[in-house]
Biopython code that builds the backbone (N, CA, C, O; Angstrom):
import numpy as np
from Bio.PDB.StructureBuilder import StructureBuilder

atoms = [
    (1, "UNK", "N", (-35.685, 44.300, 28.549)),
    (1, "UNK", "CA", (-36.214, 44.374, 27.217)),
    (1, "UNK", "C", (-36.059, 42.996, 26.561)),
    (1, "UNK", "O", (-34.973, 42.416, 26.562)),
    (2, "UNK", "N", (-37.159, 42.485, 26.004)),
    (2, "UNK", "CA", (-37.136, 41.200, 25.307)),
    (2, "UNK", "C", (-36.931, 41.451, 23.823)),
    (2, "UNK", "O", (-37.427, 42.427, 23.260)),
    (3, "UNK", "N", (-36.184, 40.539, 23.206)),
    (3, "UNK", "CA", (-35.948, 40.653, 21.761)),
    (3, "UNK", "C", (-36.503, 39.411, 21.095)),
    (3, "UNK", "O", (-36.454, 38.312, 21.648)),
    (4, "UNK", "N", (-37.015, 39.597, 19.935)),
    (4, "UNK", "CA", (-37.561, 38.481, 19.171)),
    (4, "UNK", "C", (-36.912, 38.485, 17.796)),
    (4, "UNK", "O", (-36.892, 39.503, 17.104)),
    (5, "UNK", "N", (-36.386, 37.341, 17.416)),
    (5, "UNK", "CA", (-35.772, 37.210, 16.104)),
    (5, "UNK", "C", (-36.537, 36.177, 15.302)),
    (5, "UNK", "O", (-36.901, 35.118, 15.815)),
    (6, "UNK", "N", (-36.771, 36.485, 14.068)),
    (6, "UNK", "CA", (-37.431, 35.540, 13.168)),
    (6, "UNK", "C", (-36.398, 35.098, 12.148)),
    (6, "UNK", "O", (-35.790, 35.922, 11.464)),
    (7, "UNK", "N", (-36.209, 33.814, 12.054)),
    (7, "UNK", "CA", (-35.279, 33.283, 11.059)),
    (7, "UNK", "C", (-36.063, 32.464, 10.052)),
    (7, "UNK", "O", (-37.159, 31.979, 10.332)),
    (8, "UNK", "N", (-35.482, 32.323, 8.886)),
    (8, "UNK", "CA", (-36.134, 31.505, 7.863)),
    (8, "UNK", "C", (-35.940, 30.035, 8.203)),
    (8, "UNK", "O", (-34.864, 29.615, 8.629)),
    (9, "UNK", "N", (-36.980, 29.278, 8.010)),
    (9, "UNK", "CA", (-36.924, 27.844, 8.237)),
    (9, "UNK", "C", (-36.639, 27.175, 6.905)),
    (9, "UNK", "O", (-37.312, 27.440, 5.908)),
    (10, "UNK", "N", (-35.631, 26.301, 6.895)),
    (10, "UNK", "CA", (-35.274, 25.583, 5.664)),
    (10, "UNK", "C", (-36.261, 24.441, 5.471)),
    (10, "UNK", "O", (-36.243, 23.459, 6.213)),
    (11, "UNK", "N", (-37.116, 24.577, 4.471)),
    (11, "UNK", "CA", (-38.131, 23.554, 4.218)),
    (11, "UNK", "C", (-37.713, 22.576, 3.124)),
    (11, "UNK", "O", (-38.487, 21.705, 2.728)),
    (12, "UNK", "N", (-36.475, 22.732, 2.640)),
    (12, "UNK", "CA", (-36.001, 21.803, 1.605)),
    (12, "UNK", "C", (-35.810, 20.418, 2.214)),
    (12, "UNK", "O", (-35.499, 20.279, 3.397)),
    (13, "UNK", "N", (-36.000, 19.412, 1.390)),
    (13, "UNK", "CA", (-35.821, 18.029, 1.831)),
    (13, "UNK", "C", (-34.466, 17.522, 1.362)),
    (13, "UNK", "O", (-34.096, 17.756, 0.211)),
    (14, "UNK", "N", (-33.714, 16.835, 2.216)),
    (14, "UNK", "CA", (-32.419, 16.307, 1.779)),
    (14, "UNK", "C", (-32.620, 15.226, 0.717)),
    (14, "UNK", "O", (-33.677, 14.597, 0.660)),
    (15, "UNK", "N", (-31.600, 15.009, -0.126)),
    (15, "UNK", "CA", (-31.731, 13.961, -1.154)),
    (15, "UNK", "C", (-31.791, 12.572, -0.517)),
    (15, "UNK", "O", (-31.068, 12.267, 0.432)),
    (16, "UNK", "N", (-32.675, 11.746, -1.071)),
    (16, "UNK", "CA", (-32.858, 10.382, -0.589)),
    (16, "UNK", "C", (-32.993, 9.454, -1.787)),
    (16, "UNK", "O", (-33.727, 9.754, -2.729)),
    (17, "UNK", "N", (-32.284, 8.322, -1.754)),
    (17, "UNK", "CA", (-32.494, 7.279, -2.768)),
    (17, "UNK", "C", (-33.633, 6.406, -2.255)),
    (17, "UNK", "O", (-33.478, 5.672, -1.278)),
    (18, "UNK", "N", (-34.767, 6.493, -2.917)),
    (18, "UNK", "CA", (-35.956, 5.756, -2.508)),
    (18, "UNK", "C", (-35.833, 4.292, -2.923)),
    (18, "UNK", "O", (-36.186, 3.390, -2.163)),
    (19, "UNK", "N", (-35.334, 4.070, -4.119)),
    (19, "UNK", "CA", (-35.170, 2.715, -4.634)),
    (19, "UNK", "C", (-33.960, 2.687, -5.553)),
    (19, "UNK", "O", (-33.806, 3.559, -6.409)),
    (20, "UNK", "N", (-33.104, 1.693, -5.380)),
    (20, "UNK", "CA", (-31.882, 1.601, -6.173)),
    (20, "UNK", "C", (-31.836, 0.344, -7.021)),
    (20, "UNK", "O", (-32.782, -0.444, -7.034)),
    (21, "UNK", "N", (-30.722, 0.159, -7.734)),
    (21, "UNK", "CA", (-30.587, -0.977, -8.658)),
    (21, "UNK", "C", (-30.654, -2.326, -7.944)),
    (21, "UNK", "O", (-30.299, -2.447, -6.771)),
    (22, "UNK", "N", (-31.110, -3.317, -8.671)),
    (22, "UNK", "CA", (-31.184, -4.697, -8.191)),
    (22, "UNK", "C", (-30.377, -5.587, -9.137)),
    (22, "UNK", "O", (-30.174, -5.234, -10.298)),
    (23, "UNK", "N", (-29.922, -6.727, -8.650)),
    (23, "UNK", "CA", (-29.242, -7.690, -9.515)),
    (23, "UNK", "C", (-30.209, -8.167, -10.599)),
    (23, "UNK", "O", (-31.407, -8.318, -10.360)),
    (24, "UNK", "N", (-29.663, -8.400, -11.794)),
    (24, "UNK", "CA", (-30.478, -8.837, -12.918)),
    (24, "UNK", "C", (-29.767, -9.938, -13.681)),
    (24, "UNK", "O", (-28.539, -9.954, -13.770)),
    (25, "UNK", "N", (-30.535, -10.846, -14.224)),
    (25, "UNK", "CA", (-30.017, -11.850, -15.145)),
    (25, "UNK", "C", (-30.700, -11.578, -16.477)),
    (25, "UNK", "O", (-31.927, -11.598, -16.574)),
    (26, "UNK", "N", (-29.889, -11.323, -17.506)),
    (26, "UNK", "CA", (-30.429, -10.923, -18.809)),
    (26, "UNK", "C", (-29.923, -11.836, -19.905)),
    (26, "UNK", "O", (-28.843, -12.414, -19.785)),
    (27, "UNK", "N", (-30.694, -11.971, -20.972)),
    (27, "UNK", "CA", (-30.177, -12.695, -22.131)),
    (27, "UNK", "C", (-29.085, -11.856, -22.790)),
    (27, "UNK", "O", (-29.072, -10.632, -22.655)),
    (28, "UNK", "N", (-28.180, -12.506, -23.494)),
    (28, "UNK", "CA", (-27.119, -11.817, -24.202)),
    (28, "UNK", "C", (-27.712, -10.775, -25.143)),
    (28, "UNK", "O", (-28.580, -11.093, -25.956)),
    (29, "UNK", "N", (-27.250, -9.544, -25.037)),
    (29, "UNK", "CA", (-27.771, -8.465, -25.868)),
    (29, "UNK", "C", (-29.023, -7.811, -25.323)),
    (29, "UNK", "O", (-29.582, -6.919, -25.962)),
    (30, "UNK", "N", (-29.479, -8.243, -24.142)),
    (30, "UNK", "CA", (-30.690, -7.676, -23.548)),
    (30, "UNK", "C", (-30.456, -6.263, -23.022)),
    (30, "UNK", "O", (-29.337, -5.751, -23.057)),
    (31, "UNK", "N", (-31.513, -5.651, -22.544)),
    (31, "UNK", "CA", (-31.456, -4.289, -22.004)),
    (31, "UNK", "C", (-31.528, -4.353, -20.481)),
    (31, "UNK", "O", (-32.482, -4.888, -19.916)),
    (32, "UNK", "N", (-30.513, -3.806, -19.830)),
    (32, "UNK", "CA", (-30.507, -3.721, -18.373)),
    (32, "UNK", "C", (-31.075, -2.373, -17.961)),
    (32, "UNK", "O", (-30.696, -1.341, -18.513)),
    (33, "UNK", "N", (-31.978, -2.378, -16.998)),
    (33, "UNK", "CA", (-32.525, -1.138, -16.447)),
    (33, "UNK", "C", (-32.093, -1.055, -14.990)),
    (33, "UNK", "O", (-32.543, -1.832, -14.148)),
    (34, "UNK", "N", (-31.215, -0.101, -14.710)),
    (34, "UNK", "CA", (-30.731, 0.098, -13.354)),
    (34, "UNK", "C", (-31.575, 1.206, -12.726)),
    (34, "UNK", "O", (-31.394, 2.389, -13.014)),
    (35, "UNK", "N", (-32.485, 0.799, -11.878)),
    (35, "UNK", "CA", (-33.467, 1.690, -11.286)),
    (35, "UNK", "C", (-32.819, 2.660, -10.305)),
    (35, "UNK", "O", (-31.948, 2.279, -9.523)),
    (36, "UNK", "N", (-33.247, 3.899, -10.353)),
    (36, "UNK", "CA", (-32.847, 4.891, -9.364)),
    (36, "UNK", "C", (-34.009, 5.854, -9.176)),
    (36, "UNK", "O", (-34.268, 6.717, -10.015)),
    (37, "UNK", "N", (-34.700, 5.688, -8.060)),
    (37, "UNK", "CA", (-35.804, 6.582, -7.720)),
    (37, "UNK", "C", (-35.304, 7.472, -6.588)),
    (37, "UNK", "O", (-34.898, 6.981, -5.534)),
    (38, "UNK", "N", (-35.338, 8.784, -6.814)),
    (38, "UNK", "CA", (-34.807, 9.730, -5.847)),
    (38, "UNK", "C", (-35.886, 10.709, -5.413)),
    (38, "UNK", "O", (-36.894, 10.898, -6.094)),
    (39, "UNK", "N", (-35.648, 11.322, -4.268)),
    (39, "UNK", "CA", (-36.569, 12.336, -3.786)),
    (39, "UNK", "C", (-35.759, 13.401, -3.072)),
    (39, "UNK", "O", (-34.663, 13.131, -2.580)),
    (40, "UNK", "N", (-36.289, 14.594, -3.016)),
    (40, "UNK", "CA", (-35.635, 15.688, -2.320)),
    (40, "UNK", "C", (-36.022, 17.013, -2.949)),
    (40, "UNK", "O", (-36.505, 17.061, -4.081)),
    (41, "UNK", "N", (-35.805, 18.088, -2.205)),
    (41, "UNK", "CA", (-36.077, 19.430, -2.710)),
    (41, "UNK", "C", (-34.857, 20.294, -2.451)),
    (41, "UNK", "O", (-34.449, 20.423, -1.296)),
    (42, "UNK", "N", (-34.270, 20.878, -3.447)),
    (42, "UNK", "CA", (-34.636, 20.763, -4.860)),
    (42, "UNK", "C", (-34.354, 19.359, -5.375)),
    (42, "UNK", "O", (-33.633, 18.593, -4.736)),
    (43, "UNK", "N", (-34.922, 19.020, -6.532)),
    (43, "UNK", "CA", (-34.764, 17.684, -7.096)),
    (43, "UNK", "C", (-33.280, 17.369, -7.288)),
    (43, "UNK", "O", (-32.572, 18.099, -7.982)),
    (44, "UNK", "N", (-32.810, 16.279, -6.669)),
    (44, "UNK", "CA", (-31.392, 15.918, -6.802)),
    (44, "UNK", "C", (-31.060, 15.460, -8.222)),
    (44, "UNK", "O", (-31.934, 15.000, -8.957)),
    (45, "UNK", "N", (-29.792, 15.592, -8.595)),
    (45, "UNK", "CA", (-29.312, 15.077, -9.871)),
    (45, "UNK", "C", (-28.734, 13.690, -9.640)),
    (45, "UNK", "O", (-28.200, 13.406, -8.568)),
    (46, "UNK", "N", (-28.839, 12.825, -10.647)),
    (46, "UNK", "CA", (-28.324, 11.461, -10.562)),
    (46, "UNK", "C", (-27.092, 11.343, -11.433)),
    (46, "UNK", "O", (-27.098, 11.764, -12.589)),
    (47, "UNK", "N", (-26.044, 10.775, -10.883)),
    (47, "UNK", "CA", (-24.824, 10.487, -11.630)),
    (47, "UNK", "C", (-24.538, 8.998, -11.482)),
    (47, "UNK", "O", (-24.612, 8.449, -10.383)),
    (48, "UNK", "N", (-24.213, 8.355, -12.585)),
    (48, "UNK", "CA", (-23.871, 6.937, -12.576)),
    (48, "UNK", "C", (-22.360, 6.792, -12.711)),
    (48, "UNK", "O", (-21.716, 7.544, -13.443)),
    (49, "UNK", "N", (-21.799, 5.813, -11.992)),
    (49, "UNK", "CA", (-20.360, 5.585, -11.967)),
    (49, "UNK", "C", (-20.025, 4.172, -12.441)),
    (49, "UNK", "O", (-20.810, 3.239, -12.265)),
    (50, "UNK", "N", (-18.856, 4.035, -13.039)),
    (50, "UNK", "CA", (-18.285, 2.729, -13.376)),
    (50, "UNK", "C", (-16.803, 2.819, -13.026)),
    (50, "UNK", "O", (-16.112, 3.737, -13.468)),
    (51, "UNK", "N", (-16.320, 1.873, -12.236)),
    (51, "UNK", "CA", (-14.928, 1.872, -11.787)),
    (51, "UNK", "C", (-14.561, 3.193, -11.108)),
    (51, "UNK", "O", (-13.501, 3.760, -11.376)),
    (52, "UNK", "N", (-15.427, 3.672, -10.242)),
    (52, "UNK", "CA", (-15.221, 4.907, -9.473)),
    (52, "UNK", "C", (-15.138, 6.166, -10.322)),
    (52, "UNK", "O", (-14.612, 7.178, -9.858)),
    (53, "UNK", "N", (-15.636, 6.135, -11.538)),
    (53, "UNK", "CA", (-15.645, 7.314, -12.409)),
    (53, "UNK", "C", (-17.042, 7.550, -12.948)),
    (53, "UNK", "O", (-17.772, 6.607, -13.256)),
    (54, "UNK", "N", (-17.407, 8.825, -13.058)),
    (54, "UNK", "CA", (-18.708, 9.167, -13.625)),
    (54, "UNK", "C", (-18.756, 8.689, -15.062)),
    (54, "UNK", "O", (-17.788, 8.846, -15.807)),
    (55, "UNK", "N", (-19.872, 8.110, -15.452)),
    (55, "UNK", "CA", (-20.039, 7.670, -16.836)),
    (55, "UNK", "C", (-20.208, 8.904, -17.727)),
    (55, "UNK", "O", (-21.301, 9.467, -17.790)),
    (56, "UNK", "N", (-19.163, 9.326, -18.403)),
    (56, "UNK", "CA", (-19.277, 10.518, -19.240)),
    (56, "UNK", "C", (-19.996, 10.256, -20.548)),
    (56, "UNK", "O", (-20.397, 11.187, -21.247)),
    (57, "UNK", "N", (-20.155, 8.984, -20.875)),
    (57, "UNK", "CA", (-20.713, 8.652, -22.183)),
    (57, "UNK", "C", (-22.234, 8.631, -22.202)),
    (57, "UNK", "O", (-22.829, 8.423, -23.260)),
    (58, "UNK", "N", (-22.888, 8.844, -21.037)),
    (58, "UNK", "CA", (-24.348, 8.895, -21.039)),
    (58, "UNK", "C", (-24.761, 10.065, -21.923)),
    (58, "UNK", "O", (-24.369, 11.207, -21.682)),
    (59, "UNK", "N", (-25.545, 9.775, -22.934)),
    (59, "UNK", "CA", (-25.949, 10.800, -23.893)),
    (59, "UNK", "C", (-25.076, 10.797, -25.137)),
    (59, "UNK", "O", (-25.489, 11.296, -26.184)),
    (60, "UNK", "N", (-23.877, 10.243, -25.037)),
    (60, "UNK", "CA", (-22.990, 10.158, -26.202)),
    (60, "UNK", "C", (-22.844, 8.729, -26.694)),
    (60, "UNK", "O", (-22.601, 8.502, -27.879)),
    (61, "UNK", "N", (-22.991, 7.762, -25.796)),
    (61, "UNK", "CA", (-22.906, 6.345, -26.159)),
    (61, "UNK", "C", (-24.332, 5.865, -26.410)),
    (61, "UNK", "O", (-25.156, 5.913, -25.496)),
    (62, "UNK", "N", (-24.650, 5.402, -27.618)),
    (62, "UNK", "CA", (-26.030, 4.997, -27.915)),
    (62, "UNK", "C", (-26.514, 3.821, -27.069)),
    (62, "UNK", "O", (-27.717, 3.570, -27.002)),
    (63, "UNK", "N", (-25.605, 3.099, -26.426)),
    (63, "UNK", "CA", (-26.010, 1.988, -25.561)),
    (63, "UNK", "C", (-26.549, 2.461, -24.218)),
    (63, "UNK", "O", (-27.238, 1.711, -23.526)),
    (64, "UNK", "N", (-26.238, 3.708, -23.842)),
    (64, "UNK", "CA", (-26.610, 4.220, -22.531)),
    (64, "UNK", "C", (-27.685, 5.289, -22.651)),
    (64, "UNK", "O", (-27.541, 6.251, -23.404)),
    (65, "UNK", "N", (-28.770, 5.105, -21.895)),
    (65, "UNK", "CA", (-29.856, 6.088, -21.883)),
    (65, "UNK", "C", (-30.193, 6.380, -20.424)),
    (65, "UNK", "O", (-30.482, 5.470, -19.647)),
    (66, "UNK", "N", (-30.153, 7.657, -20.065)),
    (66, "UNK", "CA", (-30.569, 8.067, -18.725)),
    (66, "UNK", "C", (-32.003, 8.555, -18.809)),
    (66, "UNK", "O", (-32.281, 9.595, -19.407)),
    (67, "UNK", "N", (-32.914, 7.798, -18.205)),
    (67, "UNK", "CA", (-34.332, 8.135, -18.210)),
    (67, "UNK", "C", (-34.546, 9.283, -17.219)),
    (67, "UNK", "O", (-33.806, 9.404, -16.243)),
    (68, "UNK", "N", (-35.555, 10.125, -17.467)),
    (68, "UNK", "CA", (-35.820, 11.290, -16.617)),
    (68, "UNK", "C", (-35.870, 10.954, -15.134)),
    (68, "UNK", "O", (-35.477, 11.771, -14.301)),
    (69, "UNK", "N", (-36.342, 9.775, -14.799)),
    (69, "UNK", "CA", (-36.469, 9.390, -13.396)),
    (69, "UNK", "C", (-35.114, 9.149, -12.738)),
    (69, "UNK", "O", (-35.030, 9.083, -11.511)),
    (70, "UNK", "N", (-34.049, 9.017, -13.537)),
    (70, "UNK", "CA", (-32.725, 8.699, -12.995)),
    (70, "UNK", "C", (-32.294, 7.284, -13.304)),
    (70, "UNK", "O", (-31.151, 6.908, -13.044)),
    (71, "UNK", "N", (-33.207, 6.489, -13.861)),
    (71, "UNK", "CA", (-32.894, 5.111, -14.217)),
    (71, "UNK", "C", (-31.946, 5.082, -15.412)),
    (71, "UNK", "O", (-32.118, 5.839, -16.367)),
    (72, "UNK", "N", (-30.940, 4.198, -15.353)),
    (72, "UNK", "CA", (-29.989, 4.028, -16.443)),
    (72, "UNK", "C", (-30.338, 2.761, -17.204)),
    (72, "UNK", "O", (-30.452, 1.685, -16.616)),
    (73, "UNK", "N", (-30.506, 2.893, -18.514)),
    (73, "UNK", "CA", (-30.753, 1.734, -19.361)),
    (73, "UNK", "C", (-29.503, 1.467, -20.184)),
    (73, "UNK", "O", (-28.953, 2.369, -20.817)),
    (74, "UNK", "N", (-29.062, 0.210, -20.166)),
    (74, "UNK", "CA", (-27.885, -0.206, -20.927)),
    (74, "UNK", "C", (-28.324, -1.276, -21.905)),
    (74, "UNK", "O", (-28.781, -2.343, -21.496)),
    (75, "UNK", "N", (-28.190, -1.000, -23.201)),
    (75, "UNK", "CA", (-28.576, -1.989, -24.210)),
    (75, "UNK", "C", (-27.345, -2.597, -24.836)),
    (75, "UNK", "O", (-26.255, -2.029, -24.767)),
    (76, "UNK", "N", (-27.521, -3.756, -25.449)),
    (76, "UNK", "CA", (-26.385, -4.439, -26.074)),
    (76, "UNK", "C", (-25.292, -4.684, -25.059)),
    (76, "UNK", "O", (-24.128, -4.358, -25.292)),
    (77, "UNK", "N", (-25.676, -5.265, -23.924)),
    (77, "UNK", "CA", (-24.785, -5.380, -22.776)),
    (77, "UNK", "C", (-23.657, -6.397, -22.942)),
    (77, "UNK", "O", (-23.107, -6.860, -21.943)),
    (78, "UNK", "N", (-23.302, -6.753, -24.162)),
    (78, "UNK", "CA", (-22.292, -7.786, -24.365)),
    (78, "UNK", "C", (-20.889, -7.352, -23.921)),
    (78, "UNK", "O", (-20.096, -8.196, -23.504)),
    (79, "UNK", "N", (-20.571, -6.074, -24.000)),
    (79, "UNK", "CA", (-19.201, -5.667, -23.651)),
    (79, "UNK", "C", (-19.141, -4.432, -22.778)),
    (79, "UNK", "O", (-18.135, -3.722, -22.790)),
    (80, "UNK", "N", (-20.183, -4.156, -22.026)),
    (80, "UNK", "CA", (-20.153, -2.954, -21.201)),
    (80, "UNK", "C", (-19.585, -3.276, -19.855)),
    (80, "UNK", "O", (-19.473, -2.393, -19.005)),
]
sb = StructureBuilder()
sb.init_structure("model")
sb.init_model(0)
sb.init_chain("A")
sb.init_seg("    ")
for serial, (resi, resn, name, xyz) in enumerate(atoms, 1):
    if name == "N":
        sb.init_residue(resn, " ", resi, " ")
    sb.init_atom(name, np.array(xyz, "f"), 0.0, 1.0, " ", f" {name:<3s}", serial, name[0])
structure = sb.get_structure()
């Protein structure tokens, strides 16, 4: 007797960083844009770190803006 089993195939895509941050030279007080283009299914979440810690101030610090794409913008970069 032959048996046939049907299993579900996982069609999700693993998370991939398509494009990451590059070195930048900015004028004092300029805006740094740290690019992060990601892909995967389900859509991965982006977390930014400083000194091995997640930046908890994104959304609370007016200098830090996390763009929907995952890019981090830092303004007034004089003391960050």
